[in-house]
N, C-alpha and C positions, 0 to 999 in steps of 0.2 A: 333737156336733162330729164332722165326718168327717175322717179321717186320710189320705185319698187325695188325692195331688197330680194336678192336671190341667194339660195344655198345650192351648193354644188356637191353632188354625190360622187363616189369613187369611180363610177362608170361614166362620169362626164355629164349626166343628165342634170338639168337645172330645174329646181322647184321654186316658183315665186312665192315670196313671203309677204305678209302684210307689214306696213310700217310699224316700227317699235315705239310705243308710247308708254309712259309711266316708269315706275322703278320696280325692281325685284325686291322681294322680302329681305334678302341678305343685304341689299343696299340700305334699306330702311333701318334695319337692325344695327348696322355699323354706324349710321348717323346718330341713332338714339344713344348708342353706347358712347360715342364721342361727346355728345351733348352732356350726358350724365357725368363723365369725368371732369369736364370743364366746369360744370355747375358746382360739383363738390369741392373743387379747388377754390372757386370763387367764394363759396359760402364760408369755408374755413378762414380765408383771409379776411372776409367781411366781419366775422365774429370777433376776430382779434382786434380789428380796428375799432369796433364798437366798445369793446372792453377797455381799450386804451383811452377812449373818450370818457368812459365812466370813471377810470382811475384818475384822470385829470380833474374831475369834479372833487374827488377825494384829496388831491394835492391842493387844490384851492382852499378847501376847508382846513387843511393842516397848516398851510401858510398863514391863513388869517388867525388861527389859534396860536401859532408860533409868535406872530407879531404882537398879539394881545399879551402873551406870556412875557415877552421881552419888555413891553410897556409896563406891566405890573411889577416886574423886577426893578425897573428904574424908579418906580414910584415908592415901593415898599422895602426894597433891598432884599427880598426873597421871593421864591417862585410860588405861584398859586398852586394849591394842591387839588383844586376841582375846576372844572370848566365854569361853573357858575360864579366864580370869583373874578373872571376875566370879563373885560368890557366888550365882548363879542357874543352875538347870538347866531345860531345856526338854524335856518328853516329846515323842516323835515325833508330828508333826502329819500328818494325812492331807491337809492342803491347802497347807502351807508348808514351805519348806526351813529349814534352820538359820539363825539370825541371823548376819550378818557385820558386823564393826566396821570402820569406816574412820575414820582420823585424818588430817585435812587439813594443809596447810602452816602454818596459823594456830593449829594446836593444838586446833581444834574436832573434835568427833567426830560421826559419824553411824552409825546402825545400821540395816541394811536386811535384809528378809526377802522371798523371792520366792515368789509363788503358782505352783504347779506348771505350768510352760508358759505362764504369762500375765503379770500385772502384778507390780511390786515396790513394796512399802510401805517408806518410809524415815522414821525419826525423827531429827531434827537435834538438836544440843546445846541448842537453845532449847525443845525439847519439841514442836515442830510436826511432824505426821505428813503426809507428802506420797505421792502415788501416781504412778507412771509406767509407761510401756510397756503392753503388752497391746493388745487390739483398740481401735480408735478409739472414743472416747467412754465406754469402760467405767468409768474412774476417776470421770468426773462422774456417771454412773448410780448408782454405788455410794456416792456421797456425798463424794468428794474433788474439789476444784476443780482448776484448772490452776496451782496455785501451785507455784513452784520455789523450793527452799530456797537461801537466800543465806547465805553465811558471815557469821558475826557477828564483827566486828572489835572487839577490846578495846584 
């Protein structure tokens, strides 16, 4: 078997060519573009997954404060107006500020924490967590719908 490539001209003459090794510049550019597109898609998905994990840390903080608020209500028959009144402590978080308690005119509470420079997670007295603020569409991407907490009237 002959390993030599040949080219044929119009007049029928054949010119032997050397073996073809390596890649052309066009092939290399196409591969680099494909790798770039795949990497950009992977990075955007990765950043959303990381933000979901950070939001779950906020959920845990809110659920702990919510449970402490319910215990406080069972003991004193009214809701605590500050986090310091509750029997829960929060270690410093790299992603969220300290929880803040709000009591509305109907006697219902909500506890909110803010992601550093971004969105706010709020748990209402009915136990629903909502997300607000931040870049457009971020709350939906990290798993929170466009629900708005409504006061529960007793």
